[in-house]
C-alpha positions as CSV (number, residue, x, y, z in Angstrom):
1,M,81.4,45.0,69.5
2,K,84.9,45.3,71.1
3,W,87.4,43.7,68.8
4,T,89.8,42.1,71.3
5,K,92.7,39.9,70.2
6,E,90.5,36.9,71.2
7,A,87.6,38.1,69.1
8,R,89.9,38.8,66.1
9,Y,91.7,35.5,66.2
10,R,89.0,32.9,65.9
11,T,88.6,30.5,63.1
12,Y,85.5,30.2,60.9
13,E,84.7,26.8,62.4
14,S,84.1,28.5,65.7
15,M,81.3,30.7,64.4
16,T,78.0,29.8,66.0
17,L,74.7,29.6,64.0
18,A,73.4,32.6,65.8
19,E,76.5,34.7,64.9
20,Q,76.1,33.6,61.2
21,K,72.4,34.5,61.1
22,K,73.0,37.9,62.7
23,L,75.6,38.8,60.1
24,E,73.5,37.5,57.2
25,L,70.5,39.6,58.4
26,S,72.7,42.7,58.7
27,V,74.3,42.3,55.3
28,S,71.0,41.5,53.6
29,A,69.7,44.9,54.7
30,S,72.6,46.8,53.2
31,P,71.8,49.3,50.5
32,W,75.3,49.0,49.1
33,R,75.6,45.3,48.1
34,Q,77.1,44.9,44.6
35,H,75.3,43.4,41.6
36,Y,78.2,42.1,39.5
37,H,81.4,42.3,41.6
38,I,82.9,39.6,43.8
39,Q,82.1,40.4,47.4
40,P,82.0,38.5,50.7
41,M,78.8,37.0,52.0
42,Y,79.7,38.7,55.2
43,G,82.9,39.8,57.0
44,L,85.9,41.4,55.4
45,L,87.4,40.6,52.0
46,N,90.9,41.8,51.0
47,D,93.7,40.6,48.7
48,P,92.9,38.4,45.7
49,N,95.0,35.2,45.8
50,G,95.7,32.1,43.8
51,F,94.2,33.5,40.6
52,V,94.7,30.8,37.9
53,W,93.1,28.8,35.1
54,Y,92.8,25.1,36.2
55,N,90.7,22.1,35.3
56,G,88.7,24.1,32.7
57,R,87.8,27.0,35.1
58,Y,89.2,30.1,36.6
59,Y,90.0,29.7,40.3
60,L,90.2,32.9,42.4
61,F,90.6,33.0,46.1
62,Y,90.6,36.0,48.5
63,Q,91.6,36.9,52.0
64,W,88.6,36.6,54.3
65,F,87.9,37.4,57.9
66,P,84.4,36.1,58.5
67,F,83.3,37.7,61.8
68,G,83.1,41.4,60.8
69,A,84.6,44.2,58.9
70,V,88.0,44.2,60.6
71,H,91.3,42.5,60.0
72,G,91.9,39.3,62.1
73,M,92.3,35.6,61.5
74,K,92.5,35.3,57.8
75,H,91.3,32.4,55.7
76,W,91.3,31.8,51.9
77,F,87.8,31.9,50.4
78,Q,87.3,30.2,47.1
79,T,85.4,31.3,44.0
80,E,85.3,29.8,40.5
81,S,84.2,30.9,37.0
82,A,84.1,29.5,33.5
83,D,83.9,33.0,31.9
84,L,85.3,35.6,34.3
85,V,81.9,37.1,34.5
86,N,79.7,34.7,36.6
87,W,81.4,33.6,39.8
88,E,80.3,30.8,42.1
89,N,81.2,30.8,45.8
90,K,82.8,27.5,46.9
91,G,83.5,28.3,50.6
92,V,86.6,28.3,52.7
93,A,89.5,26.7,50.9
94,I,92.4,27.1,53.3
95,K,92.1,27.6,57.1
96,P,94.6,27.7,60.0
97,D,95.4,24.1,61.1
98,Y,99.0,24.1,62.4
99,S,100.8,26.0,65.1
100,F,102.9,27.9,62.5
101,E,99.7,29.4,61.0
102,S,97.9,30.0,64.4
103,H,97.3,33.7,63.5
104,G,96.1,33.4,59.9
105,I,96.5,32.3,56.4
106,Y,97.7,35.3,54.4
107,S,98.2,36.1,50.7
108,G,99.9,34.1,48.0
109,S,99.5,32.6,44.6
110,G,98.8,29.5,42.5
111,I,100.5,27.6,39.7
112,V,99.5,24.5,37.8
113,H,102.0,21.6,37.4
114,N,101.5,18.0,36.5
115,N,97.7,18.4,36.6
116,L,97.8,19.7,40.1
117,L,97.2,23.2,41.5
118,Y,99.9,24.3,43.9
119,L,98.8,27.1,46.2
120,F,101.4,29.1,48.1
121,Y,100.5,31.3,51.0
122,T,102.1,33.1,54.0
123,A,101.4,31.6,57.4
124,N,101.3,34.0,60.4
125,K,102.1,33.1,64.0
126,R,102.4,35.5,67.0
127,D,104.6,34.7,70.0
128,E,103.8,35.7,73.6
129,E,105.2,39.2,73.0
130,W,103.1,39.5,69.8
131,N,106.1,39.3,67.5
132,R,105.2,38.1,64.1
133,L,106.7,34.8,62.8
134,A,106.0,34.5,59.1
135,S,106.6,31.5,56.9
136,Q,105.8,30.5,53.3
137,C,103.6,27.4,52.9
138,L,102.0,25.1,50.4
139,V,98.7,23.4,49.7
140,I,98.2,21.1,46.7
141,M,94.8,20.7,45.1
142,D,93.8,17.9,42.7
143,K,91.1,17.9,40.0
144,T,88.5,16.6,42.5
145,G,89.1,19.6,44.7
146,R,90.8,17.6,47.4
147,M,93.4,19.7,49.3
148,T,96.6,18.4,50.7
149,K,98.4,20.8,53.0
150,Q,102.1,20.4,53.7
151,A,102.6,19.9,57.4
152,T,105.7,22.1,57.5
153,P,106.5,25.4,55.8
154,I,108.5,25.3,52.6
155,I,110.4,28.4,53.7
156,K,110.5,28.7,57.5
157,S,111.5,32.3,58.0
158,Q,113.0,35.3,56.4
159,P,116.7,35.5,55.5
160,E,119.2,37.2,57.8
161,G,119.1,41.0,57.4
162,Y,115.3,41.2,56.9
163,T,112.4,41.8,59.3
164,E,109.4,39.6,60.1
165,H,107.5,41.5,57.3
166,F,108.0,38.7,54.9
167,R,104.9,37.7,52.9
168,D,102.8,37.2,49.7
169,P,104.7,34.6,47.6
170,K,104.1,34.7,43.8
171,V,105.4,31.8,41.8
172,W,106.0,31.3,38.0
173,R,107.9,28.9,35.8
174,E,110.8,29.7,33.5
175,K,112.1,26.7,31.4
176,D,112.8,23.9,33.8
177,N,112.9,25.9,37.0
178,F,110.3,27.6,39.2
179,Y,110.8,31.0,40.8
180,M,109.1,32.9,43.6
181,V,109.1,36.5,44.6
182,V,108.2,37.4,48.2
183,G,107.5,40.9,49.6
184,G,110.0,41.9,52.3
185,Q,111.5,44.6,54.5
186,R,115.1,45.1,55.2
187,E,116.3,45.7,58.8
188,D,116.8,49.4,58.0
189,L,113.0,49.4,57.4
190,T,113.0,49.8,53.6
191,G,110.9,47.7,51.3
192,C,112.2,45.1,48.8
193,V,111.4,41.9,47.0
194,L,113.2,38.6,47.6
195,L,113.8,35.9,45.0
196,Y,113.7,32.1,45.4
197,Q,114.3,29.2,43.1
198,S,113.0,25.6,43.0
199,H,113.1,22.5,40.8
200,D,110.1,20.8,42.3
201,L,107.9,23.5,43.9
202,K,108.7,22.0,47.4
203,Q,112.4,22.7,48.0
204,W,113.3,26.3,47.7
205,S,116.6,28.2,47.8
206,W,117.1,31.9,48.4
207,Q,118.7,33.7,45.4
208,G,118.9,37.2,47.0
209,E,117.0,40.4,46.4
210,V,115.5,41.5,43.1
211,K,118.0,44.3,42.4
212,T,116.0,47.4,41.4
213,K,117.2,51.0,41.2
214,E,115.0,52.0,44.2
215,R,116.9,51.5,47.4
216,N,114.7,53.6,49.6
217,F,111.1,53.5,48.3
218,G,108.7,53.0,51.1
219,F,109.0,50.7,54.2
220,M,107.4,47.5,52.8
221,W,106.7,46.1,49.4
222,E,103.5,43.9,49.5
223,C,102.0,41.5,47.0
224,P,104.8,41.3,44.4
225,D,104.0,39.7,41.1
226,Y,106.6,39.3,38.3
227,F,105.7,38.4,34.7
228,E,106.8,39.1,31.2
229,L,104.6,40.8,28.6
230,Q,105.4,41.9,25.0
231,N,109.2,41.4,25.6
232,H,109.1,43.5,28.8
233,G,109.6,42.4,32.4
234,I,107.0,43.8,34.8
235,L,107.3,43.8,38.6
236,L,103.9,44.6,40.1
237,F,103.8,45.4,43.8
238,S,102.2,47.5,46.5
239,P,104.7,49.7,48.3
240,Q,103.7,51.2,51.7
241,G,105.2,54.5,52.9
242,I,105.3,56.4,49.7
243,H,104.8,60.2,50.1
244,S,102.3,62.0,47.9
245,K,103.8,63.8,44.9
246,G,101.7,66.2,42.8
247,D,98.6,64.2,41.7
248,S,100.3,60.9,42.4
249,F,100.4,58.7,45.5
250,Q,97.4,60.3,47.2
251,N,96.1,57.2,48.9
252,I,97.2,55.8,52.2
253,Y,99.1,53.0,50.3
254,Q,99.9,52.6,46.6
255,S,99.9,50.0,43.9
256,G,102.0,50.0,40.7
257,A,104.7,48.5,38.6
258,F,108.3,48.7,37.4
259,V,108.3,48.1,33.6
260,G,111.7,47.2,32.0
261,K,113.8,44.6,30.5
262,P,113.2,40.9,31.5
263,L,114.5,40.1,34.9
264,N,118.0,38.6,34.9
265,I,117.4,35.4,36.8
266,A,121.1,34.6,37.1
267,N,121.9,37.7,39.2
268,G,118.5,39.1,40.1
269,H,119.2,42.4,38.3
270,F,116.1,44.2,37.0
271,D,116.6,47.1,34.7
272,H,113.4,49.2,34.7
273,C,111.7,52.6,34.3
274,D,110.3,54.7,37.1
275,F,107.5,53.4,39.2
276,Q,104.1,53.6,37.6
277,E,101.0,54.0,39.8
278,I,98.6,51.8,37.8
279,D,95.3,53.1,39.2
280,A,94.5,56.8,39.7
281,G,91.4,56.2,41.8
282,F,90.7,56.1,45.6
283,D,90.4,52.3,46.3
284,F,92.8,49.9,44.6
285,Y,95.4,47.6,46.2
286,A,97.2,44.3,46.1
287,P,96.6,43.3,42.4
288,Q,97.5,39.9,41.1
289,T,97.7,38.5,37.6
290,T,97.3,35.2,35.7
291,V,97.3,34.0,32.1
292,S,94.1,33.0,30.3
293,P,93.9,29.9,28.1
294,D,94.2,32.2,25.0
295,G,97.3,33.9,26.3
296,R,96.0,37.2,27.7
297,R,97.6,38.5,30.9
298,L,94.7,39.2,33.3
299,L,94.7,41.3,36.5
300,V,92.3,41.5,39.5
301,G,92.7,43.8,42.4
302,W,91.3,44.5,45.8
303,M,88.8,47.4,45.6
304,G,89.7,48.7,49.0
305,L,92.7,49.8,51.1
306,P,94.1,48.8,54.5
307,D,93.6,51.0,57.6
308,I,90.6,52.8,56.3
309,E,87.0,52.7,57.7
310,Y,84.3,52.2,55.1
311,P,80.6,52.9,55.4
312,T,79.6,49.2,55.2
313,D,81.8,48.3,58.3
314,S,78.8,48.9,60.6
315,E,76.8,46.4,58.6
316,G,79.3,43.5,59.2
317,W,80.9,43.4,55.7
318,A,83.6,45.3,53.7
319,H,85.1,45.5,50.3
320,C,84.9,43.7,46.9
321,L,87.3,42.8,44.1
322,T,87.7,44.8,40.8
323,L,86.5,43.5,37.5
324,P,89.2,41.4,35.7
325,R,91.3,43.4,33.3
326,E,93.5,42.6,30.3
327,L,97.0,44.0,30.4
328,S,99.1,45.3,27.5
329,I,102.2,47.5,27.1
330,E,102.3,50.7,25.0
331,G,105.5,52.7,25.1
332,N,106.7,51.3,28.4
333,V,103.3,52.1,30.0
334,L,101.1,49.4,31.4
335,Y,97.6,49.6,30.0
336,Q,94.5,48.0,31.6
337,K,91.3,47.3,29.7
338,P,88.1,45.5,31.0
339,I,88.0,41.9,29.9
340,R,86.2,41.4,26.6
341,E,83.9,38.8,28.2
342,L,82.0,41.6,29.9
343,K,80.3,42.5,26.6
344,E,78.1,39.5,27.2
345,K,76.4,41.5,30.0
346,R,75.3,44.3,27.7
347,K,71.5,44.7,27.5
348,N,69.0,47.5,26.9
349,E,71.2,49.8,24.9
350,V,70.5,53.5,25.1
351,S,72.4,56.3,23.4
352,A,72.7,60.0,23.3
353,K,74.4,62.6,21.1
354,L,74.7,66.2,22.5
355,E,76.2,69.6,21.8
356,L,76.4,71.6,24.9
357,S,77.4,75.2,25.6
358,D,77.5,76.4,29.2
359,S,74.7,74.0,30.1
360,V,73.7,70.8,31.8
361,E,71.6,68.1,30.0
362,N,69.5,65.7,32.0
363,L,68.3,62.8,29.9
364,G,65.7,60.6,31.7
365,T,66.5,57.6,29.4
366,L,70.0,57.5,30.8
367,S,70.1,56.6,34.5
368,G,70.8,53.8,36.8
369,N,73.1,52.3,39.5
370,S,74.3,49.2,37.7
371,F,75.5,49.7,34.2
372,E,78.3,50.1,31.6
373,M,78.7,53.3,29.6
374,I,81.0,54.5,26.9
375,C,81.2,58.2,26.7
376,E,83.2,60.4,24.3
377,V,83.8,64.0,25.3
378,E,85.3,66.5,22.8
379,I,86.1,69.9,24.1
380,G,85.4,72.8,21.8
381,S,85.7,76.1,23.6
382,A,84.7,74.8,27.0
383,Q,87.0,74.7,29.9
384,R,85.4,71.7,31.5
385,A,83.0,69.0,30.1
386,G,81.9,65.6,31.2
387,L,79.4,63.6,33.3
388,K,77.6,63.7,36.6
389,L,76.8,60.2,37.8
390,R,74.6,58.8,40.6
391,V,72.8,62.2,40.7
392,G,70.3,62.5,43.4
393,E,69.2,65.0,46.1
394,G,72.5,66.7,47.1
395,E,74.5,63.8,45.6
396,E,76.6,63.5,42.4
397,T,79.9,62.0,41.2
398,L,81.8,64.0,38.7
399,L,83.9,62.6,35.8
400,Y,85.2,65.1,33.4
401,L,87.9,66.6,31.2
402,D,89.3,69.8,32.5
403,H,91.0,71.3,29.5
404,G,91.9,74.5,31.3
405,V,94.4,72.6,33.6
406,K,94.9,69.7,31.2
407,K,93.6,66.9,33.5
408,V,91.0,64.2,33.6
409,V,89.2,64.3,37.0
410,L,87.1,62.0,39.2
411,D,85.4,63.9,42.0
412,R,83.4,62.2,44.8
413,T,83.1,65.2,47.1
414,K,79.3,64.9,47.0
415,T,79.0,61.2,46.6
416,G,76.7,60.1,49.4
417,T,78.2,58.9,52.7
418,P,81.7,60.4,53.1
419,F,84.7,58.4,54.2
420,A,88.5,58.7,54.1
421,Q,88.2,62.4,53.5
422,E,91.6,63.0,55.1
423,Y,93.1,61.6,51.8
424,G,91.1,64.0,49.7
425,T,87.9,63.7,47.6
426,I,89.4,64.4,44.1
427,R,91.7,62.2,41.9
428,Q,93.1,63.6,38.7
429,K,95.7,62.8,36.1
430,H,97.5,65.0,33.5
431,Y,95.9,64.8,30.1
432,Q,96.8,67.0,27.1
433,K,94.2,66.1,24.4
434,N,90.9,67.8,23.8
435,K,89.0,64.6,23.3
436,V,88.7,61.7,25.7
437,R,86.9,58.3,25.8
438,F,85.6,57.1,29.1
439,Q,84.5,53.4,29.5
440,I,82.6,53.4,32.8
441,F,81.4,50.5,35.0
442,I,79.0,51.6,37.8
443,D,77.9,49.1,40.3
444,I,75.7,49.8,43.4
445,S,78.7,51.1,45.4
446,S,81.6,51.4,43.0
447,I,82.9,53.0,39.8
448,E,85.7,51.8,37.5
449,V,86.7,54.1,34.7
450,F,89.0,53.2,31.8
451,V,90.3,56.2,29.9
452,N,91.2,55.8,26.2
453,D,91.3,52.0,26.4
454,G,93.2,51.8,29.7
455,E,95.7,54.6,29.4
456,I,94.5,55.8,32.7
457,V,92.2,53.9,35.2
458,F,90.2,55.2,38.2
459,T,88.8,52.6,40.6
460,S,86.8,53.8,43.6
461,R,84.0,52.9,46.0
462,L,81.0,55.1,46.2
463,F,78.2,55.1,48.8
464,P,75.3,57.2,47.5
465,K,71.6,56.6,48.3
466,I,70.1,53.8,46.2
467,E,67.7,56.2,44.6
468,S,70.5,58.5,43.4
469,Q,70.5,57.2,39.8
470,G,70.5,60.2,37.6
471,I,73.0,60.9,34.8
472,Q,73.8,64.4,33.5
473,F,76.1,65.8,30.9
474,F,77.7,69.3,31.2
475,A,79.9,71.8,29.6
476,E,81.3,74.9,31.4
477,K,82.7,78.2,30.0
478,G,82.2,77.2,26.4
479,S,81.0,74.4,24.1
480,A,81.6,70.6,23.9
481,K,80.3,67.6,22.0
482,I,79.3,64.5,24.0
483,E,78.3,61.0,22.7
484,A,77.3,58.2,25.1
485,I,76.1,54.6,24.9
486,Q,74.8,52.9,28.0
487,W,74.0,49.2,28.8
488,K,72.1,48.3,31.9
489,Y,73.5,45.4,34.0
490,E,71.0,43.2,35.8
C-alpha cells in the first residue's frame, strides 16, 4: 500500500468493514503476537498515555493509528486493569473532532480531581504548507466513562521563542496548585521542557522553562514527566538528537532521567545529576509514570522506537508496551523492578543448578517462548558465562556476564528476523562484580531483563521462529556456577 497523506490522515470511523477484516486476518496469522503484553488489535501502537488509578482500576491509554504499521492520524486507545497484569481493551477513547486536532490526538497524561479524570493531550493541525500547529487540550471523564471534550484548547500555541514542536503535557498536583510540563524545542533547535501552572486544571499560565544544566542536549525533548520520589526530584524525558557515547545512547532516540533535588517551582530551577539512560536495551521509548493506591511509583514505556521498520510492519501491526515497573532511588540512580503483581502469573516451576567449565549445558526441562526466569551467574575462572535464549536452528539470543571486559551483555545478532541493524546488534553496560542476578521476562517477540533488582534494564523486541524455544547455559575460558528458576506463562 502506498501511504499517501490522505491514507495516513483518516479517522478510525472511516474504516470500512472490509478493511477491518483484512487487518484482523493478517494479524491473526502473525507468529509474533504477544501473550502477556499490551499490544494493538491491529495498526500501530506507540506512546503510553493517561496512566492513572481511577474509579477502582488502572486506566492506561496509548497512541494508536488503526490502518497499518505507520504513523498517521493518531487516536487514544483505552485499556483498563484491576491488577496491572490482566488488561481489558475498551476501544477508542479520544478521536479527532475539531479543526484544531484535524491531524491527530497526540500524547499526554491524566490526573484525578474531584472524582473526575482529567485527560490532557496534544492536538495536531497542519496548514496548507504542512506547517504543524500544536495545542494542548483537555477531555474530562466521569465515573460512568462519559467523556466531555473541551471545545477549545487550554493552551493554544507555544510561547514566543519556541518552535511548533510543543507536545506531550504531563500534569501533577502540588499543594493547592496544578503544574504541567510540556516537551519543547527552542528556536535555535535545542530541546527543553516548559512549565505551566493552574488553579483549576482549565486556565493555565506559562511559568518559563524548567532550568536544567543542559542547554544543548539534543534537538527535542519528548514525553516529559516530573515527579518526586524518596526526597528526590526526577525529570523523565526522551531527548532526540543525542550522539552515541561509548556503550550509551546507541539507539536512534533515547529515554532517561535527570535525578536531583526537588524542582524549585517558584523559579523553575532544577538542580540535578547527569542524564541517566534508564534502559540499556534496543527498544524502549516515551515512558510515563503514575502512583499506585499503595504509594508505589509505577512506569510503563513503549517497547519500540520511532523511525524504525519492524518485522511485523508487513502484517499490519507494530509494537507493544513494556511490563509495568516499580521505581526506586539508590544512590541517585533510578532503579526499575517488575511489579510484584506479576508473581501471580508464575506456574509450572522448573529449576536447575549447574557447574560449568568451558562447556554448554542444554536442559530439555528449561525451554519456552513465554516465561519468567531468575538466573544467578557466578564467575569463577571463566571469562564469559550466561544464557542462550530462544535457541533454534541458527537462532539464539545471548545474555551473559563478560568478566574479561567487565560488562553485562545482551546480543541479538542471531535472533531470528533481523531489523535496525544499522544501530548495532549488541547492547552492554559496565559491570564490575563477578556475580549477577538476571530476572528475565520472555514473551513471543520480546525480552525484558532486570539486572540485580533493576540496577540495569534491557528491553528489546525479538523476532525468532516460534519453534526456537531452547535454553542453554554456558561458560567460556574457565568455570562458572549457574542457578536458574523458570515459570511458564500461559
